[in-house]
N, C-alpha and C positions, 0 to 999 in steps of 0.2 A: 252578801248584799249590805249588811249592816257595817261591815268593815270598810267597804268602799265609801259609804256615806260619811263615816267618821273621818276617813282619810281626806275626803273632799272638803269637809268642814275645816280640818286642820290646815290644809293647803290654802284655802280661801282666807282664813284668819292670818296666816303668815304673809300672804300676798298683800292684804290690807295693811298689816303692820309695816311692811317694807315701803309701801306707797306713802304711808303717813310719815315715815322718817325722811323720805325723799322730799315730800312736800314741805316739811319743816326746814330742811336745808335750802330748798329753793326760795322759800319765803325770806330767809335771811339774805340770800344772794340778790334778791330783787328789791333791796332797800333803795331809798331815794338817792339820786346822784349827789355826790359830795364835791364835785369839781366842775368848773366851767371850761369852755374852750380857751379863754384868755388865761386862766390859772394853769391850764395844762401846758400851753406854749411857754408861759413865764417860768415854769418849773423845768423846762427843757424836754417836755414830752412831745409825742406825736399824736395828732388826732387822726383816727382811722374811722372811716364810714363802713359799717358792716351791713350788707343788704338784708333788709327785714329785721335788723337788730339795733339800728340806731348808731350813734357815734360812741366811740370809746377813746380813752386817753391811755397810751402806753408810755409810762414814765421810764426814765433811764435805768432805774433799778430793776426793771422787768415786770413790775406790777401793772395791772390794768384797772381802770375805773370807767364806769358809764358816765356819759356826759348828758346833762339834761336839756 
């Protein structure tokens, strides 16, 4: 019984540590938009509207940025 409890605590700690790492990466990815629609089209990019996700700009080099 004691071994199960210890293993459960270890798994719970590992899960929380993994969620913390994912949260940190998501926080960086959710930074403020750095490009406008006009800047996107001027740079030769395409504005795409993603359902429930807002607008994104796909630039000719293949990178994507969120539009504000």
